[in-house]
C-alpha positions as CSV (number, residue, x, y, z in Angstrom):
1,X,-0.1,0.0,0.1
2,X,2.8,2.2,0.9
3,X,4.6,1.8,-2.4
4,X,1.1,2.5,-4.0
5,X,0.7,5.8,-2.5
6,X,4.4,6.3,-3.3
7,X,3.7,5.8,-7.1
8,X,1.2,8.3,-7.3
9,X,2.8,10.7,-5.4
10,X,5.5,10.5,-7.8
11,X,2.6,10.7,-10.4
12,X,1.0,14.1,-9.4
13,X,2.6,16.2,-12.0
14,X,1.0,14.1,-15.2
15,X,-2.7,13.6,-13.2
16,X,-3.8,16.6,-14.9
17,X,-3.2,15.1,-18.2
18,X,-3.9,11.6,-17.3
19,X,-7.9,12.8,-16.6
20,X,-8.1,15.1,-19.4
21,X,-7.4,12.4,-21.9
22,X,-9.7,10.3,-20.0
23,X,-12.6,13.0,-19.9
24,X,-12.1,13.7,-23.7
25,X,-12.2,9.7,-24.6
26,X,-15.1,9.6,-22.0
27,X,-16.6,12.8,-24.1
28,X,-16.2,10.8,-27.3
29,X,-17.8,7.8,-26.5
30,X,-21.2,9.9,-25.1
31,X,-21.4,11.6,-28.1
32,X,-21.0,8.5,-30.8
33,X,-23.3,6.0,-28.4
34,X,-26.2,6.1,-26.8
35,X,-26.0,5.1,-23.2
36,X,-28.2,5.1,-20.0
37,X,-26.5,7.2,-17.2
38,X,-26.2,3.7,-15.5
39,X,-23.7,3.1,-18.8
40,X,-22.0,6.1,-18.6
41,X,-21.4,5.6,-15.0
42,X,-19.6,2.4,-15.7
43,X,-17.4,4.1,-18.2
44,X,-16.6,6.9,-16.3
45,X,-15.8,4.4,-13.0
46,X,-13.9,2.4,-15.3
47,X,-12.0,5.4,-16.6
48,X,-11.0,6.5,-13.4
49,X,-9.8,2.4,-12.3
50,X,-7.7,2.9,-15.9
51,X,-6.6,6.2,-15.1
52,X,-5.5,5.6,-11.1
53,X,-3.8,1.9,-12.8
54,X,-1.7,4.4,-15.3
55,X,-0.9,7.1,-12.8
56,X,0.5,4.0,-10.5
57,X,2.5,2.9,-13.5
58,X,4.1,6.0,-14.7
59,X,5.0,6.6,-10.8
60,X,7.0,3.7,-10.5
61,X,8.9,4.3,-13.4
62,X,9.3,8.0,-12.2
63,X,10.5,6.9,-8.8
64,X,12.8,4.6,-10.9
65,X,14.3,7.6,-12.5
66,X,14.6,9.9,-9.6
67,X,16.5,7.5,-7.2
68,X,18.7,7.1,-10.6
69,X,19.5,10.7,-11.0
70,X,19.7,11.2,-6.8
71,X,22.4,8.0,-6.8
72,X,24.6,9.4,-9.5
73,X,24.5,12.4,-8.3
74,X,25.4,10.8,-4.8
75,X,28.3,8.9,-6.6
76,X,29.5,12.2,-7.9
77,X,29.6,14.0,-5.0
78,X,30.9,11.4,-3.0
79,X,34.0,11.2,-6.1
80,X,33.2,7.5,-6.6
81,X,33.3,7.7,-10.4
82,X,35.9,7.9,-12.4
83,X,34.9,8.3,-15.9
84,X,31.8,9.5,-17.1
85,X,31.2,6.1,-18.8
86,X,29.8,4.8,-15.2
87,X,27.0,7.4,-15.6
88,X,24.3,5.6,-17.2
89,X,20.4,6.8,-16.8
90,X,18.4,4.7,-19.4
91,X,17.4,5.8,-22.5
92,X,14.2,7.4,-21.2
93,X,16.6,10.1,-20.0
94,X,19.8,10.1,-22.2
95,X,19.4,14.0,-22.4
96,X,19.8,14.1,-19.1
97,X,22.3,11.8,-18.8
98,X,24.5,13.6,-21.1
99,X,23.9,16.8,-18.9
100,X,25.1,14.7,-16.1
101,X,28.4,13.6,-17.7
102,X,28.9,17.4,-18.9
103,X,28.9,18.1,-15.5
104,X,30.6,15.2,-13.9
105,X,33.5,16.3,-16.2
106,X,33.3,19.7,-15.3
107,X,33.4,19.0,-11.6
108,X,36.7,16.6,-12.5
109,X,38.2,19.7,-14.3
110,X,37.5,21.7,-11.6
111,X,38.7,19.9,-8.7
112,X,41.9,19.0,-10.5
113,X,42.3,22.9,-11.5
114,X,41.7,23.6,-7.9
115,X,44.6,20.9,-6.8
116,X,46.5,22.6,-9.2
117,X,46.1,26.2,-8.0
118,X,46.4,24.9,-4.4
119,X,49.9,23.2,-5.3
120,X,51.1,26.6,-6.8
121,X,49.8,28.8,-4.1
122,X,51.9,26.4,-1.8
123,X,55.0,26.2,-4.4
124,X,54.8,30.0,-4.5
125,X,54.3,30.8,-0.8
126,X,57.5,29.0,0.0
127,X,59.8,30.5,-3.0
128,X,58.4,33.7,-2.0
129,X,59.5,33.1,1.6
130,X,62.7,31.8,0.5
131,X,63.6,35.2,-1.7
132,X,62.8,37.1,0.9
133,X,64.9,35.3,3.6
134,X,68.2,35.6,1.6
135,X,68.6,39.0,1.3
136,X,67.0,39.8,4.9
137,X,69.4,37.3,6.3
138,X,72.3,38.9,4.7
139,X,71.3,42.7,5.8
140,X,70.5,41.1,9.3
141,X,74.2,39.6,9.1
142,X,76.2,42.3,7.7
143,X,74.3,44.4,10.0
144,X,75.1,42.6,13.4
145,X,78.5,42.3,12.1
146,X,79.5,45.9,12.0
147,X,77.4,46.9,15.4
148,X,80.3,44.2,16.8
149,X,82.6,46.0,16.0
150,X,82.9,45.9,12.3
151,X,80.9,49.2,12.0
152,X,85.1,50.5,13.1
153,X,87.3,49.0,11.0
154,X,88.0,51.1,7.6
155,X,89.2,47.7,6.0
156,X,85.8,45.9,6.1
157,X,83.1,48.6,7.3
158,X,82.4,50.4,3.9
159,X,82.5,46.9,2.1
160,X,79.8,45.5,4.4
161,X,77.6,48.5,4.2
162,X,77.8,48.5,0.0
163,X,76.9,44.6,0.4
164,X,73.8,45.5,3.0
165,X,72.7,48.6,0.0
166,X,72.8,45.4,-2.6
167,X,70.4,43.1,-1.1
168,X,68.5,46.2,-0.1
169,X,68.2,46.9,-3.7
170,X,67.4,43.0,-4.5
171,X,65.0,43.1,-1.6
172,X,63.1,46.4,-3.3
173,X,63.5,44.6,-6.9
174,X,61.3,41.7,-5.4
175,X,58.6,43.2,-4.0
176,X,58.0,45.6,-7.0
177,X,58.0,42.3,-9.0
178,X,56.3,40.7,-6.3
179,X,53.2,43.7,-6.7
180,X,53.7,44.2,-10.7
181,X,52.9,40.3,-11.2
182,X,50.1,40.4,-8.6
183,X,48.5,43.5,-10.1
184,X,48.7,41.7,-13.8
185,X,47.1,38.5,-12.6
186,X,44.4,40.4,-10.6
187,X,43.7,42.6,-13.9
188,X,44.5,45.7,-11.7
189,X,47.1,46.8,-13.6
190,X,45.9,49.3,-16.3
191,X,47.1,49.5,-19.8
192,X,47.9,52.9,-21.7
193,X,47.9,51.7,-25.3
194,X,49.3,54.3,-27.9
195,X,51.4,54.1,-30.8
196,X,55.2,55.0,-30.8
197,X,58.2,55.4,-32.7
198,X,60.1,52.3,-32.7
199,X,63.2,53.5,-33.4
200,X,63.1,56.6,-31.0
201,X,61.9,54.1,-28.2
202,X,64.7,50.9,-28.4
203,X,67.3,53.8,-29.3
204,X,66.3,55.3,-25.3
205,X,66.4,51.7,-23.9
206,X,69.6,51.2,-25.7
207,X,71.6,53.9,-24.5
208,X,70.6,52.8,-21.1
209,X,71.6,49.4,-20.9
210,X,74.6,49.5,-23.5
211,X,77.0,49.9,-20.3
212,X,75.8,46.7,-19.1
213,X,76.8,44.9,-21.7
214,X,80.2,47.0,-22.3
215,X,80.9,45.5,-18.5
216,X,81.2,42.5,-19.5
217,X,83.0,43.2,-22.8
218,X,80.2,42.3,-24.8
219,X,78.3,43.7,-27.8
220,X,74.9,44.6,-27.6
221,X,74.0,45.6,-31.4
222,X,70.9,47.5,-32.4
223,X,69.9,46.8,-36.0
224,X,69.0,49.6,-38.1
225,X,64.9,50.2,-37.7
226,X,63.0,52.4,-40.2
227,X,62.2,55.8,-38.8
228,X,58.7,56.0,-40.0
229,X,57.7,52.7,-38.0
230,X,55.3,52.8,-35.6
231,X,53.9,50.3,-33.2
232,X,51.0,49.7,-30.9
233,X,51.2,48.8,-27.6
234,X,52.0,50.1,-23.5
235,X,55.4,51.8,-23.4
236,X,55.9,51.6,-19.7
237,X,55.2,48.5,-19.6
238,X,57.2,46.8,-22.9
239,X,60.1,48.9,-21.5
240,X,60.3,46.1,-18.8
241,X,59.7,43.5,-21.4
242,X,62.8,45.0,-23.2
243,X,64.7,45.5,-20.3
244,X,64.0,42.2,-19.1
245,X,64.8,40.4,-21.9
246,X,68.2,42.2,-22.9
247,X,69.1,42.2,-19.0
248,X,68.5,38.4,-19.4
249,X,70.6,38.0,-22.7
250,X,73.5,39.8,-21.0
251,X,73.6,37.9,-17.6
252,X,73.5,34.3,-19.6
253,X,76.0,35.5,-22.4
254,X,79.9,35.1,-21.7
255,X,81.2,35.8,-24.7
256,X,79.9,37.4,-27.8
257,X,76.7,39.2,-28.2
258,X,73.3,40.2,-28.1
259,X,71.4,41.3,-31.1
260,X,68.1,43.8,-30.8
261,X,66.1,43.3,-34.7
262,X,62.8,44.5,-35.8
263,X,61.2,43.2,-38.6
264,X,58.5,44.8,-40.2
265,X,55.5,42.4,-41.5
266,X,51.8,43.7,-43.2
267,X,50.2,44.1,-40.1
268,X,52.7,44.1,-37.6
269,X,56.2,44.7,-36.2
270,X,58.3,41.0,-35.2
271,X,60.3,42.6,-32.1
272,X,63.5,40.2,-32.1
273,X,66.4,39.9,-29.1
274,X,68.8,37.3,-29.6
275,X,72.2,36.0,-27.7
276,X,75.2,34.0,-28.1
277,X,75.0,32.8,-24.7
278,X,74.5,29.4,-22.8
279,X,71.4,28.3,-24.2
280,X,68.1,26.5,-22.5
281,X,67.7,23.2,-22.3
282,X,64.5,21.4,-24.2
283,X,63.3,20.0,-20.8
284,X,62.8,24.1,-19.6
285,X,61.7,26.0,-22.6
286,X,58.1,25.1,-21.3
287,X,58.7,26.2,-17.5
288,X,60.3,29.5,-17.9
289,X,57.4,31.5,-17.7
290,X,56.6,30.5,-14.2
291,X,57.4,32.4,-11.3
292,X,60.6,31.6,-10.1
293,X,61.8,29.1,-12.4
294,X,65.0,29.0,-13.1
295,X,66.9,27.2,-15.1
296,X,70.3,27.3,-13.3
297,X,69.1,28.2,-9.8
298,X,72.4,29.1,-8.6
299,X,73.6,31.1,-11.2
300,X,70.3,33.0,-11.2
301,X,70.5,33.6,-7.7
302,X,73.8,34.8,-7.9
303,X,73.1,37.4,-10.4
304,X,70.6,38.7,-8.4
305,X,67.3,37.7,-10.7
306,X,64.2,37.6,-9.1
307,X,62.8,34.9,-11.0
308,X,59.4,37.2,-12.0
309,X,61.1,38.4,-14.5
310,X,59.9,36.0,-17.6
311,X,56.7,35.7,-15.7
312,X,56.3,39.5,-15.7
313,X,57.4,39.2,-19.6
314,X,54.7,36.7,-20.6
315,X,51.3,38.8,-19.1
316,X,52.7,42.2,-20.4
317,X,53.0,40.5,-24.3
318,X,50.0,38.4,-23.7
319,X,47.6,41.7,-23.2
320,X,49.1,43.1,-26.4
321,X,47.1,40.3,-27.5
322,X,50.6,38.4,-28.8
323,X,52.9,35.4,-27.5
324,X,56.8,35.3,-26.5
325,X,58.6,32.6,-28.8
326,X,61.4,31.4,-27.6
327,X,64.3,29.4,-30.0
328,X,67.6,28.1,-28.3
329,X,70.5,25.9,-28.5
330,X,73.0,24.7,-25.6
331,X,76.1,26.4,-26.2
332,X,74.7,28.4,-29.2
333,X,72.3,30.8,-27.8
334,X,68.3,32.1,-27.3
335,X,66.0,34.1,-29.1
336,X,63.2,35.7,-27.8
337,X,60.5,37.2,-30.4
338,X,57.0,38.7,-29.6
339,X,55.0,40.5,-31.9
340,X,52.6,44.4,-31.9
341,X,50.3,45.8,-33.9
342,X,51.0,48.4,-36.4
């Protein structure tokens, strides 16, 4: 009896349709045949009986379908399913089955992304802690040594103060890079896009950074650029891109040259910065734009890099609707390039 009540309860949505159908058939019989009142009452009761049986059948079927749906959703929620192929609701629920499979895949992707983000967050915090700790401990060590009496020793006091000062610069650069990448990734960094003369712009950057190459006895070459070529972009943010890429080339090149080229194309200008440096292993090319990732960790740290430069480069170039392309061979050199709209 309880099962019968449950079935009728589950078929409530269809009561109107079933009774309207029965009423239509009953009216048609009454019009087509001449029947007495007792016969019409009997037929009405007969229709009512069949309606109840039909609703019981519909309710039972609907109950099973709802149970399948609830069970499937529960299994998804409790992470008991490994594949969308394990989801089966039957032929009558094919469309809903496809929707639930799509929901399952989205849920799996979301879970995977959340795990990945959590891992990246943990790695990021660990890297930030390490990068901050290094200059802070160094500064602390130099100051403590000076306070312990080295301040009065003219042979070491200026040397220690200079080193402490260099570490404060490194610390400041790291904090600035952290602020920049945080603003870029959160969408808070505003871009100011304008057309600018590429020749004049790159000549200014070249003159500012030339001495870095000269100190390492490297040749920094700015190839000829059309004086009328104008490209579209944010000059201030692009300056970070050029300074990072050129500085990296200088840092990882022991002998030879660094070249800056602009190849004019139909709808864009291709910026190329290439060097004759140590090169990047194939295994590292896919990761060099990750935050704090270093190909040569010891060498990068010694050179004072923050590990965020290329990550910032990637974001700024992508904000200009372009991508950074990398070509590199060990012992031969590296080439970084991207395009800006004309």
